[in-house]
N, C-alpha and C positions, 0 to 999 in steps of 0.2 A: 281700212284706212280711216273711215269715219269714227269707228269705235275707239281707236287709239287717240285720235284728236279730241274726242269727247272726254276720254279719261284724263288727258293733259289739262283740258280746261276746267275740269271739276276737281282736279287734285288740289288740296289745300295745305300740303306740307310746307311748301315755299312761303306761304303767306305768313306763317309763324315767325320765320327768320326775318322777314322783311319788316314785320311789325315791331319785333324786338330791336332791330337795328335803328329804326326811326326813333323809337322811344329812348334808346341809348344816346343817339345823337342830340335829341332835344334836352336830356338831362345833362349832358356834357356842356352844351351851350350855356345852360342856366348856371352850372357850377363854375365854369370858367369866367363868365360875366360877373358873377357874385364875388369871386375871389379877386378879380382885377379891381373891382370897385372897392372892396374892403381893404385890399392891399395898398392902394394909393391913399386912401384916407387914414389908414393905420400908420403909414410911414410919415405923414405930416403931423399926426397927433403925437407920435413918439418924439419927433423933432422939437415940437413945441414944449412937451414935458421936459425934455433934456435941456433945453434952453432955459427954462424957468428954474430948474434945479440949480444950475450953475449960476 
């Protein structure tokens, strides 16, 4: 019993998946935040350029 518990505790295969999922979540948050920020600013800039051309 103690041998199997020790093997589960020392097994590191699940850590790779957890680390990659956390890294992916952080990257997605950064990308979504950047796209939302640039998207709202780009929309107002295009509106200003369109108004000045007319």
